[in-house]
N, C-alpha and C positions, 0 to 999 in steps of 0.2 A: 143280314149285318144289319144293323139299325141306323144307321145314321144321323138320327132324332136326339135330340135333347129336351132339356128344360123349356129353352127360350128360339129355342134356332135347331135349323137342322139340315144338311149340308147335300147339295142338288145339282147334278150336272146340268154344263148350263144349257143352256135351250135358247131359237133363235131367236124367244125376244129382251134377250139377256142381252144385245145388238148394244142401245146405248147407254145399257151402268157401265157395258166395258168398256165404250169408245170414251169418258166421263172416264175411267180410271188411267189407262193406257193415253188418255193423252191430258191428265191431271201433270203438270210439271212437278209438283212440288212433289212427288213419287217418284222423279224419274230416279234422283238421284240411290232410291233404295230398289229400286227397279234396272239398274243402269241402262235406262232408255237413253237417247240423244237425240230421237227427233221424232215428230207425231206417228201413230199411224192412221191410215186414211180405214173409211167406215168401210168401203169392201174388201180391206186388205185381212180385216175382221171378222167380215161375214163371211167370206173363207173358210177363215178358224173355223169360228161355228160348223161349217159343215161337216169340217172333220174332225171335229171336237171328238163324236162318236167317237175315234180309236179306240180298241184296250189299250193300258198302262201298259203291257207288253210290247205292244206294236211301235207307239205314239212314246217312249218313258217319261212320260209325262202325264200325269191328271191335274187339270184342273175342276174346282166343287163351287158355287155358288154356296155364302155365307148367307142364307135366308129365316128374317122370322116369324115363327110357327104362328101366332097367328092371322098377324095381314100378308102374311107368306111375303113382305118387302124386302128387297136386299138389303144385307149389311157391308159383302165384300164377297173378297176370294182366299181361296186356301189354297196352294198349290205341292202339289209332287215335283222334283223335280229332278232330273239329275238319275233317272232311274235305274239301278243294276242290279233285274234279277241275279246274274251271276255271285255275285258279294252281297247278295239282299240287303242294300244300301239304299235311302235316298234323302235327295236333299227339299223340308218344307221353305214352303215364305204365304205368309197370311199379308193380305189390308184388309185393312176396315177406309168405306169409303171418305167416309161421312166424319173430322176430327172432330168433332161433337159428339160424337158415337162410341167415341174412343175411351177405355179403361171404365164399361165398364162390363165387363165378363163378358162378353161374347167371343173378342177373341181366345180367352180362355176354352168356356167352352169348342169355339173349334177345334182348336188342335186338341183337342182332349176326343171327342169324337173320331177323329182325323187319329189319329196318335191311333187310338181299339181297331178303325181299322188294316190299318198298315200292320200291328203286331197281332192280330188277331187272323184274318181273311188273306194281309200281303205274305205274312208270317216274314215279314224284315225280319234283322239281325236290327238292326242298327240305323240313325234320322240324322241328320246332322242338318244348323242351320248355321246363316253366315249373318253378322250382324255387327254395324258402323258401334264402335264402346263410346259412342255419344248415343246411343239411340237406347236409355233404358226402361223406356216401357217394355220392348222387346227382349231386354236380358231378364225383367224381372219374370215375365212373362214367360219364357223357357229356361227359366231355371224354377221357376213353381210344377214343375214335369221332371224336371230332376235330367234335364240338362246339364251338360261339364261343358266348360272352356276347357278346350284341347290346345288353344292356338290366338296369334295374334299377329295376322300378319299386317307388319306395317308400312305404313304410308300409301297405305293400300288403293284406295278412293279418291281421286282428285274432285273435290266441293270447289268447286268457284276457283278461285287461285290456289288453294292446302288442297293439302295430302290427310283424310282420314285413315287412323288404326278400322281393321276391323278384323270383325275378332268370330274364333270360331268356337261353336257348340257341340259335339253333340249327349246322343244318346242310344246304349242297348238296351233292346227292349227288355223291362225290367222281368217280362214272365219266361226267360229261359234259364236255367241252371248254371 
């Protein structure tokens, strides 16, 4: 299985990713997306990294670093969560750390690589994503791959003093007949 694309590759988290992970998990501008409500300590994240070697079948999740091919610079993270091997499905999440590096194709390449892994190695039947209806960039990204809107959870997430609808998108494995 090749998790390497034209510009980026996906790899397991390493101990030296601690500072990068700390910055992402404690970036309050991303808390709305990740449903985080409090900062993470370096100690807690260090323990997470030490246990990130667990197999997806054991941990029920997989977090991979998105790394630039030539410079090996970290761009962001891509996750599988709520992995359900009985029903062959998982949720997908992605974050590109620097907002200036978003909408430049990195996310598209990362999602393409991960979907290929999901459908050819994990033999998943479906992937789903939860996206705020106001997150046009993510809706556009997942729509490129054929994710279909299957429902909207009304006033699902509170942002400040308002509630925002969250859309549920699903992609059935296109390789299945």
